[in-house]
PQR file with spaces between the fields and no chain letter, atoms N, CA, C, O and H, PARSE charges and radii, in Angstrom:
ATOM       1  N    MET     1       6.478  -12.332   -4.969 -0.4000 1.5000
ATOM       2  CA   MET     1       6.577  -11.230   -4.352 -0.0000 2.0000
ATOM       3  C    MET     1       5.465  -10.499   -3.834  0.5500 1.7000
ATOM       4  O    MET     1       4.379  -10.523   -4.414 -0.5500 1.4000
ATOM       5  N    MET     2       5.686   -9.746   -2.618 -0.4000 1.5000
ATOM       6  CA   MET     2       4.249   -9.205   -2.290 -0.0000 2.0000
ATOM       7  C    MET     2       4.576   -7.612   -2.679  0.5500 1.7000
ATOM       8  O    MET     2       5.646   -7.020   -2.543 -0.5500 1.4000
ATOM       9  H    MET     2       6.568   -9.726   -2.147  0.4000 1.0000
ATOM      10  N    VAL     3       3.239   -7.084   -3.236 -0.4000 1.5000
ATOM      11  CA   VAL     3       3.222   -5.619   -3.382 -0.0000 2.0000
ATOM      12  C    VAL     3       2.443   -4.748   -2.410  0.5500 1.7000
ATOM      13  O    VAL     3       1.282   -5.055   -2.140 -0.5500 1.4000
ATOM      14  H    VAL     3       2.370   -7.565   -3.347  0.4000 1.0000
ATOM      15  N    LEU     4       2.994   -3.721   -1.891 -0.4000 1.5000
ATOM      16  CA   LEU     4       2.245   -2.715   -1.069 -0.0000 2.0000
ATOM      17  C    LEU     4       1.991   -1.652   -1.853  0.5500 1.7000
ATOM      18  O    LEU     4       2.895   -0.978   -2.346 -0.5500 1.4000
ATOM      19  H    LEU     4       3.937   -3.472   -2.111  0.4000 1.0000
ATOM      20  N    TYR     5       0.402   -1.354   -2.079 -0.4000 1.5000
ATOM      21  CA   TYR     5       0.105   -0.316   -2.462 -0.0000 2.0000
ATOM      22  C    TYR     5      -0.017    0.805   -1.422  0.5500 1.7000
ATOM      23  O    TYR     5      -0.738    0.493   -0.475 -0.5500 1.4000
ATOM      24  H    TYR     5      -0.333   -1.901   -1.679  0.4000 1.0000
ATOM      25  N    SER     6       0.486    1.969   -1.373 -0.4000 1.5000
ATOM      26  CA   SER     6       0.646    2.799   -0.352 -0.0000 2.0000
ATOM      27  C    SER     6       0.664    4.356   -0.758  0.5500 1.7000
ATOM      28  O    SER     6       1.324    4.829   -1.683 -0.5500 1.4000
ATOM      29  H    SER     6       1.071    2.223   -2.143  0.4000 1.0000
ATOM      30  N    GLY     7      -0.108    4.994    0.030 -0.4000 1.5000
ATOM      31  CA   GLY     7       0.036    6.620    0.073 -0.0000 2.0000
ATOM      32  C    GLY     7       1.410    7.350    0.621  0.5500 1.7000
ATOM      33  O    GLY     7       1.851    7.073    1.736 -0.5500 1.4000
ATOM      34  H    GLY     7      -0.644    4.609    0.782  0.4000 1.0000
ATOM      35  N    THR     8       1.970    8.179   -0.135 -0.4000 1.5000
ATOM      36  CA   THR     8       3.210    8.690    0.527 -0.0000 2.0000
ATOM      37  C    THR     8       3.040    9.377    1.865  0.5500 1.7000
ATOM      38  O    THR     8       3.957    9.414    2.685 -0.5500 1.4000
ATOM      39  H    THR     8       1.612    8.404   -1.041  0.4000 1.0000
ATOM      40  N    THR     9       1.749    9.969    2.088 -0.4000 1.5000
ATOM      41  CA   THR     9       1.453   10.706    3.326 -0.0000 2.0000
ATOM      42  C    THR     9       0.570   10.020    4.286  0.5500 1.7000
ATOM      43  O    THR     9       0.099   10.618    5.253 -0.5500 1.4000
ATOM      44  H    THR     9       1.004    9.939    1.422  0.4000 1.0000
ATOM      45  N    CYS    10       0.312    8.644    4.014 -0.4000 1.5000
ATOM      46  CA   CYS    10      -0.656    7.782    4.743 -0.0000 2.0000
ATOM      47  C    CYS    10       0.164    7.298    5.836  0.5500 1.7000
ATOM      48  O    CYS    10       1.197    6.666    5.615 -0.5500 1.4000
ATOM      49  H    CYS    10       0.696    8.158    3.228  0.4000 1.0000
ATOM      50  N    PRO    11      -0.284    7.589    7.110 -0.5600 1.5000
ATOM      51  CA   PRO    11       0.706    6.927    8.412  0.2800 2.0000
ATOM      52  C    PRO    11       0.412    5.684    8.526  0.5500 1.7000
ATOM      53  O    PRO    11       1.139    5.077    9.314 -0.5500 1.4000
ATOM      54  N    TYR    12      -0.656    4.893    7.857 -0.4000 1.5000
ATOM      55  CA   TYR    12      -0.853    3.505    8.036 -0.0000 2.0000
ATOM      56  C    TYR    12      -0.088    2.767    7.043  0.5500 1.7000
ATOM      57  O    TYR    12       0.392    1.673    7.339 -0.5500 1.4000
ATOM      58  H    TYR    12      -1.246    5.386    7.218  0.4000 1.0000
ATOM      59  N    SER    13       0.086    3.353    5.726 -0.4000 1.5000
ATOM      60  CA   SER    13       1.066    2.898    4.991 -0.0000 2.0000
ATOM      61  C    SER    13       2.511    2.658    5.485  0.5500 1.7000
ATOM      62  O    SER    13       3.154    1.620    5.330 -0.5500 1.4000
ATOM      63  H    SER    13      -0.304    4.242    5.486  0.4000 1.0000
ATOM      64  N    HIS    14       2.942    3.860    6.143 -0.4000 1.5000
ATOM      65  CA   HIS    14       4.149    3.769    6.699 -0.0000 2.0000
ATOM      66  C    HIS    14       4.351    2.793    7.758  0.5500 1.7000
ATOM      67  O    HIS    14       5.462    2.322    8.001 -0.5500 1.4000
ATOM      68  H    HIS    14       2.420    4.704    6.269  0.4000 1.0000
ATOM      69  N    ARG    15       3.245    2.468    8.418 -0.4000 1.5000
ATOM      70  CA   ARG    15       3.491    1.634    9.422 -0.0000 2.0000
ATOM      71  C    ARG    15       3.554   -0.038    8.748  0.5500 1.7000
ATOM      72  O    ARG    15       4.176   -0.908    9.357 -0.5500 1.4000
ATOM      73  H    ARG    15       2.343    2.850    8.220  0.4000 1.0000
ATOM      74  N    CYS    16       3.082   -0.233    7.889 -0.4000 1.5000
ATOM      75  CA   CYS    16       3.123   -1.365    7.091 -0.0000 2.0000
ATOM      76  C    CYS    16       4.622   -1.506    6.311  0.5500 1.7000
ATOM      77  O    CYS    16       5.246   -2.565    6.240 -0.5500 1.4000
ATOM      78  H    CYS    16       2.577    0.474    7.395  0.4000 1.0000
ATOM      79  N    ARG    17       5.040   -0.288    5.774 -0.4000 1.5000
ATOM      80  CA   ARG    17       6.509   -0.416    5.311 -0.0000 2.0000
ATOM      81  C    ARG    17       7.420   -0.914    6.637  0.5500 1.7000
ATOM      82  O    ARG    17       8.081   -1.952    6.650 -0.5500 1.4000
ATOM      83  H    ARG    17       4.533    0.572    5.832  0.4000 1.0000
ATOM      84  N    PHE    18       7.321   -0.005    7.692 -0.4000 1.5000
ATOM      85  CA   PHE    18       8.184   -0.365    8.744 -0.0000 2.0000
ATOM      86  C    PHE    18       8.222   -1.693    9.146  0.5500 1.7000
ATOM      87  O    PHE    18       9.300   -2.245    9.365 -0.5500 1.4000
ATOM      88  H    PHE    18       6.784    0.839    7.681  0.4000 1.0000
ATOM      89  N    VAL    19       6.941   -2.379    9.288 -0.4000 1.5000
ATOM      90  CA   VAL    19       6.985   -3.920    9.655 -0.0000 2.0000
ATOM      91  C    VAL    19       7.683   -4.814    8.474  0.5500 1.7000
ATOM      92  O    VAL    19       8.472   -5.723    8.732 -0.5500 1.4000
ATOM      93  H    VAL    19       6.066   -1.930    9.109  0.4000 1.0000
ATOM      94  N    LEU    20       7.325   -4.470    7.238 -0.4000 1.5000
ATOM      95  CA   LEU    20       7.837   -5.091    6.271 -0.0000 2.0000
ATOM      96  C    LEU    20       9.380   -5.184    6.412  0.5500 1.7000
ATOM      97  O    LEU    20       9.924   -6.271    6.608 -0.5500 1.4000
ATOM      98  H    LEU    20       6.684   -3.732    7.028  0.4000 1.0000
ATOM      99  N    PHE    21      10.043   -4.074    6.314 -0.4000 1.5000
ATOM     100  CA   PHE    21      11.407   -3.930    6.350 -0.0000 2.0000
ATOM     101  C    PHE    21      11.875   -4.519    7.591  0.5500 1.7000
ATOM     102  O    PHE    21      12.679   -5.444    7.478 -0.5500 1.4000
ATOM     103  H    PHE    21       9.601   -3.191    6.155  0.4000 1.0000
ATOM     104  N    GLU    22      11.509   -4.143    8.798 -0.4000 1.5000
ATOM     105  CA   GLU    22      12.021   -4.834   10.067 -0.0000 2.0000
ATOM     106  C    GLU    22      12.061   -6.505    9.882  0.5500 1.7000
ATOM     107  O    GLU    22      13.024   -7.175   10.256 -0.5500 1.4000
ATOM     108  H    GLU    22      10.856   -3.391    8.890  0.4000 1.0000
ATOM     109  N    LYS    23      10.824   -7.092    9.226 -0.4000 1.5000
ATOM     110  CA   LYS    23      10.662   -8.568    9.132 -0.0000 2.0000
ATOM     111  C    LYS    23      11.734   -9.091    7.873  0.5500 1.7000
ATOM     112  O    LYS    23      11.984  -10.271    7.627 -0.5500 1.4000
ATOM     113  H    LYS    23      10.042   -6.548    8.922  0.4000 1.0000
ATOM     114  N    GLY    24      12.246   -8.002    7.214 -0.4000 1.5000
ATOM     115  CA   GLY    24      12.972   -8.334    6.152 -0.0000 2.0000
ATOM     116  C    GLY    24      12.289   -9.213    4.855  0.5500 1.7000
ATOM     117  O    GLY    24      12.759  -10.169    4.238 -0.5500 1.4000
ATOM     118  H    GLY    24      12.043   -7.044    7.414  0.4000 1.0000
ATOM     119  N    MET    25      11.066   -8.539    4.705 -0.4000 1.5000
ATOM     120  CA   MET    25      10.297   -9.409    3.708 -0.0000 2.0000
ATOM     121  C    MET    25      10.710   -8.794    2.262  0.5500 1.7000
ATOM     122  O    MET    25      11.089   -7.627    2.158 -0.5500 1.4000
ATOM     123  H    MET    25      10.685   -7.762    5.206  0.4000 1.0000
ATOM     124  N    ASP    26      10.626   -9.497    1.382 -0.4000 1.5000
ATOM     125  CA   ASP    26      10.782   -9.300    0.040 -0.0000 2.0000
ATOM     126  C    ASP    26       9.429   -8.619   -0.643  0.5500 1.7000
ATOM     127  O    ASP    26       8.442   -9.309   -0.901 -0.5500 1.4000
ATOM     128  H    ASP    26      10.318  -10.444    1.467  0.4000 1.0000
ATOM     129  N    PHE    27       9.483   -7.282   -0.892 -0.4000 1.5000
ATOM     130  CA   PHE    27       8.282   -6.717   -1.166 -0.0000 2.0000
ATOM     131  C    PHE    27       8.647   -5.486   -2.355  0.5500 1.7000
ATOM     132  O    PHE    27       9.766   -5.064   -2.646 -0.5500 1.4000
ATOM     133  H    PHE    27      10.284   -6.722   -0.682  0.4000 1.0000
ATOM     134  N    GLU    28       7.400   -5.098   -2.890 -0.4000 1.5000
ATOM     135  CA   GLU    28       7.680   -3.760   -3.885 -0.0000 2.0000
ATOM     136  C    GLU    28       6.860   -2.864   -3.465  0.5500 1.7000
ATOM     137  O    GLU    28       5.790   -3.373   -3.133 -0.5500 1.4000
ATOM     138  H    GLU    28       6.491   -5.441   -2.654  0.4000 1.0000
ATOM     139  N    ILE    29       6.900   -1.765   -3.338 -0.4000 1.5000
ATOM     140  CA   ILE    29       6.156   -0.421   -2.991 -0.0000 2.0000
ATOM     141  C    ILE    29       5.666    0.041   -4.261  0.5500 1.7000
ATOM     142  O    ILE    29       6.429    0.283   -5.196 -0.5500 1.4000
ATOM     143  H    ILE    29       7.769   -1.351   -3.608  0.4000 1.0000
ATOM     144  N    ARG    30       4.150    0.200   -4.339 -0.4000 1.5000
ATOM     145  CA   ARG    30       3.727    1.308   -5.387 -0.0000 2.0000
ATOM     146  C    ARG    30       2.894    2.214   -4.762  0.5500 1.7000
ATOM     147  O    ARG    30       1.834    2.025   -4.163 -0.5500 1.4000
ATOM     148  H    ARG    30       3.530    0.004   -3.579  0.4000 1.0000
ATOM     149  N    ASP    31       3.530    3.243   -4.987 -0.4000 1.5000
ATOM     150  CA   ASP    31       2.781    4.831   -4.573 -0.0000 2.0000
ATOM     151  C    ASP    31       1.480    4.966   -5.125  0.5500 1.7000
ATOM     152  O    ASP    31       1.331    4.537   -6.269 -0.5500 1.4000
ATOM     153  H    ASP    31       4.390    3.396   -5.474  0.4000 1.0000
ATOM     154  N    VAL    32       0.476    5.492   -4.527 -0.4000 1.5000
ATOM     155  CA   VAL    32      -0.966    5.604   -4.889 -0.0000 2.0000
ATOM     156  C    VAL    32      -1.003    7.042   -4.864  0.5500 1.7000
ATOM     157  O    VAL    32      -0.604    7.489   -3.788 -0.5500 1.4000
ATOM     158  H    VAL    32       0.597    5.841   -3.598  0.4000 1.0000
ATOM     159  N    ASP    33      -1.332    7.852   -5.647 -0.4000 1.5000
ATOM     160  CA   ASP    33      -1.871    9.185   -5.478 -0.0000 2.0000
ATOM     161  C    ASP    33      -3.289    9.250   -4.831  0.5500 1.7000
ATOM     162  O    ASP    33      -4.325    8.929   -5.414 -0.5500 1.4000
ATOM     163  H    ASP    33      -1.656    7.489   -6.521  0.4000 1.0000
ATOM     164  N    LEU    34      -3.212    9.652   -3.703 -0.4000 1.5000
ATOM     165  CA   LEU    34      -4.486    9.409   -2.842 -0.0000 2.0000
ATOM     166  C    LEU    34      -5.734   10.377   -3.260  0.5500 1.7000
ATOM     167  O    LEU    34      -6.867   10.143   -2.839 -0.5500 1.4000
ATOM     168  H    LEU    34      -2.371    9.913   -3.229  0.4000 1.0000
ATOM     169  N    PHE    35      -5.469   11.396   -4.050 -0.4000 1.5000
ATOM     170  CA   PHE    35      -6.363   12.181   -4.609 -0.0000 2.0000
ATOM     171  C    PHE    35      -6.836   11.811   -6.045  0.5500 1.7000
ATOM     172  O    PHE    35      -7.842   12.312   -6.547 -0.5500 1.4000
ATOM     173  H    PHE    35      -4.549   11.587   -4.392  0.4000 1.0000
ATOM     174  N    ALA    36      -6.068   10.928   -6.654 -0.4000 1.5000
ATOM     175  CA   ALA    36      -6.663   10.360   -7.962 -0.0000 2.0000
ATOM     176  C    ALA    36      -6.283    8.889   -7.847  0.5500 1.7000
ATOM     177  O    ALA    36      -5.256    8.484   -8.392 -0.5500 1.4000
ATOM     178  H    ALA    36      -5.250   10.520   -6.247  0.4000 1.0000
ATOM     179  N    LYS    37      -7.081    8.074   -7.152 -0.4000 1.5000
ATOM     180  CA   LYS    37      -6.734    6.622   -7.140 -0.0000 2.0000
ATOM     181  C    LYS    37      -7.142    5.878   -8.314  0.5500 1.7000
ATOM     182  O    LYS    37      -8.263    6.071   -8.784 -0.5500 1.4000
ATOM     183  H    LYS    37      -7.916    8.403   -6.710  0.4000 1.0000
ATOM     184  N    PRO    38      -6.300    5.002   -8.858 -0.5600 1.5000
ATOM     185  CA   PRO    38      -6.602    4.246   -9.906  0.2800 2.0000
ATOM     186  C    PRO    38      -7.729    3.436   -9.558  0.5500 1.7000
ATOM     187  O    PRO    38      -8.023    3.269   -8.375 -0.5500 1.4000
ATOM     188  N    GLU    39      -8.494    2.831  -10.646 -0.4000 1.5000
ATOM     189  CA   GLU    39      -9.911    1.961  -10.557 -0.0000 2.0000
ATOM     190  C    GLU    39      -9.371    0.629   -9.838  0.5500 1.7000
ATOM     191  O    GLU    39     -10.122    0.071   -9.038 -0.5500 1.4000
ATOM     192  H    GLU    39      -8.255    2.966  -11.607  0.4000 1.0000
ATOM     193  N    ASP    40      -8.242    0.161  -10.063 -0.4000 1.5000
ATOM     194  CA   ASP    40      -7.822   -1.371   -9.547 -0.0000 2.0000
ATOM     195  C    ASP    40      -7.773   -1.262   -8.299  0.5500 1.7000
ATOM     196  O    ASP    40      -8.004   -2.310   -7.695 -0.5500 1.4000
ATOM     197  H    ASP    40      -7.632    0.615  -10.713  0.4000 1.0000
ATOM     198  N    ILE    41      -7.446    0.073   -7.388 -0.4000 1.5000
ATOM     199  CA   ILE    41      -7.395   -0.008   -6.030 -0.0000 2.0000
ATOM     200  C    ILE    41      -8.889   -0.408   -5.447  0.5500 1.7000
ATOM     201  O    ILE    41      -8.915   -1.001   -4.369 -0.5500 1.4000
ATOM     202  H    ILE    41      -7.258    0.924   -7.879  0.4000 1.0000
ATOM     203  N    ALA    42      -9.924   -0.159   -6.003 -0.4000 1.5000
ATOM     204  CA   ALA    42     -11.267   -0.494   -5.744 -0.0000 2.0000
ATOM     205  C    ALA    42     -11.650   -1.825   -5.935  0.5500 1.7000
ATOM     206  O    ALA    42     -12.545   -2.376   -5.293 -0.5500 1.4000
ATOM     207  H    ALA    42      -9.903    0.323   -6.879  0.4000 1.0000
ATOM     208  N    LEU    43     -10.859   -2.437   -6.972 -0.4000 1.5000
ATOM     209  CA   LEU    43     -11.345   -4.023   -6.970 -0.0000 2.0000
ATOM     210  C    LEU    43     -10.385   -4.794   -6.037  0.5500 1.7000
ATOM     211  O    LEU    43     -10.664   -5.967   -5.793 -0.5500 1.4000
ATOM     212  H    LEU    43     -10.132   -1.990   -7.493  0.4000 1.0000
ATOM     213  N    MET    44      -9.066   -4.135   -5.389 -0.4000 1.5000
ATOM     214  CA   MET    44      -8.445   -4.821   -4.394 -0.0000 2.0000
ATOM     215  C    MET    44      -9.082   -4.752   -2.879  0.5500 1.7000
ATOM     216  O    MET    44      -8.997   -5.594   -1.984 -0.5500 1.4000
ATOM     217  H    MET    44      -8.839   -3.181   -5.588  0.4000 1.0000
ATOM     218  N    ASN    45      -9.691   -3.583   -2.881 -0.4000 1.5000
ATOM     219  CA   ASN    45     -10.213   -3.196   -1.548 -0.0000 2.0000
ATOM     220  C    ASN    45     -11.544   -2.486   -1.648  0.5500 1.7000
ATOM     221  O    ASN    45     -11.664   -1.376   -2.167 -0.5500 1.4000
ATOM     222  H    ASN    45      -9.759   -2.899   -3.607  0.4000 1.0000
ATOM     223  N    PRO    46     -12.655   -3.266   -1.063 -0.5600 1.5000
ATOM     224  CA   PRO    46     -13.894   -2.390   -1.481  0.2800 2.0000
ATOM     225  C    PRO    46     -14.110   -1.078   -0.718  0.5500 1.7000
ATOM     226  O    PRO    46     -15.062   -0.343   -0.982 -0.5500 1.4000
ATOM     227  N    TYR    47     -13.148   -0.777    0.299 -0.4000 1.5000
ATOM     228  CA   TYR    47     -13.246    0.508    1.055 -0.0000 2.0000
ATOM     229  C    TYR    47     -12.580    1.532    0.133  0.5500 1.7000
ATOM     230  O    TYR    47     -12.745    2.741    0.292 -0.5500 1.4000
ATOM     231  H    TYR    47     -12.374   -1.373    0.514  0.4000 1.0000
ATOM     232  N    ASN    48     -11.897    1.059   -0.741 -0.4000 1.5000
ATOM     233  CA   ASN    48     -11.088    2.022   -1.790 -0.0000 2.0000
ATOM     234  C    ASN    48     -10.071    2.872   -0.895  0.5500 1.7000
ATOM     235  O    ASN    48      -9.929    4.073   -1.124 -0.5500 1.4000
ATOM     236  H    ASN    48     -11.763    0.076   -0.871  0.4000 1.0000
ATOM     237  N    GLU    49      -9.408    2.269    0.068 -0.4000 1.5000
ATOM     238  CA   GLU    49      -8.283    2.808    0.636 -0.0000 2.0000
ATOM     239  C    GLU    49      -6.864    2.088    0.818  0.5500 1.7000
ATOM     240  O    GLU    49      -6.804    0.898    0.509 -0.5500 1.4000
ATOM     241  H    GLU    49      -9.524    1.293    0.254  0.4000 1.0000
ATOM     242  N    VAL    50      -5.843    2.662    1.247 -0.4000 1.5000
ATOM     243  CA   VAL    50      -4.753    2.129    1.012 -0.0000 2.0000
ATOM     244  C    VAL    50      -4.179    2.049    2.610  0.5500 1.7000
ATOM     245  O    VAL    50      -4.756    2.814    3.382 -0.5500 1.4000
ATOM     246  H    VAL    50      -5.892    3.628    1.498  0.4000 1.0000
ATOM     247  N    PRO    51      -3.182    1.264    3.144 -0.5600 1.5000
ATOM     248  CA   PRO    51      -2.599    0.413    2.421  0.2800 2.0000
ATOM     249  C    PRO    51      -3.300   -0.929    1.962  0.5500 1.7000
ATOM     250  O    PRO    51      -4.252   -1.436    2.557 -0.5500 1.4000
ATOM     251  N    ILE    52      -2.709   -1.428    0.839 -0.4000 1.5000
ATOM     252  CA   ILE    52      -3.184   -2.994    0.432 -0.0000 2.0000
ATOM     253  C    ILE    52      -1.941   -3.680    0.179  0.5500 1.7000
ATOM     254  O    ILE    52      -1.082   -3.257   -0.595 -0.5500 1.4000
ATOM     255  H    ILE    52      -1.936   -1.016    0.357  0.4000 1.0000
ATOM     256  N    LEU    53      -1.861   -4.756    0.851 -0.4000 1.5000
ATOM     257  CA   LEU    53      -0.705   -5.840    0.738 -0.0000 2.0000
ATOM     258  C    LEU    53      -1.335   -7.127   -0.004  0.5500 1.7000
ATOM     259  O    LEU    53      -2.190   -7.901    0.428 -0.5500 1.4000
ATOM     260  H    LEU    53      -2.559   -5.100    1.479  0.4000 1.0000
ATOM     261  N    VAL    54      -0.650   -7.132   -1.273 -0.4000 1.5000
ATOM     262  CA   VAL    54      -1.213   -8.266   -2.249 -0.0000 2.0000
ATOM     263  C    VAL    54       0.144   -9.060   -2.517  0.5500 1.7000
ATOM     264  O    VAL    54       0.147  -10.048   -3.251 -0.5500 1.4000
ATOM     265  H    VAL    54       0.045   -6.503   -1.623  0.4000 1.0000
């Protein structure tokens, strides 16, 4: 199953959610606090930004 790391107020994250829902993909959403990002976000994305689809 895919995991979408997403910010609740990030418009790019919302776009990813819309596309995944419309395509009927099986995925899990993990909301990320954009002001206190966990360290594993930097390991998955060198820009340390969301959205990240794994």
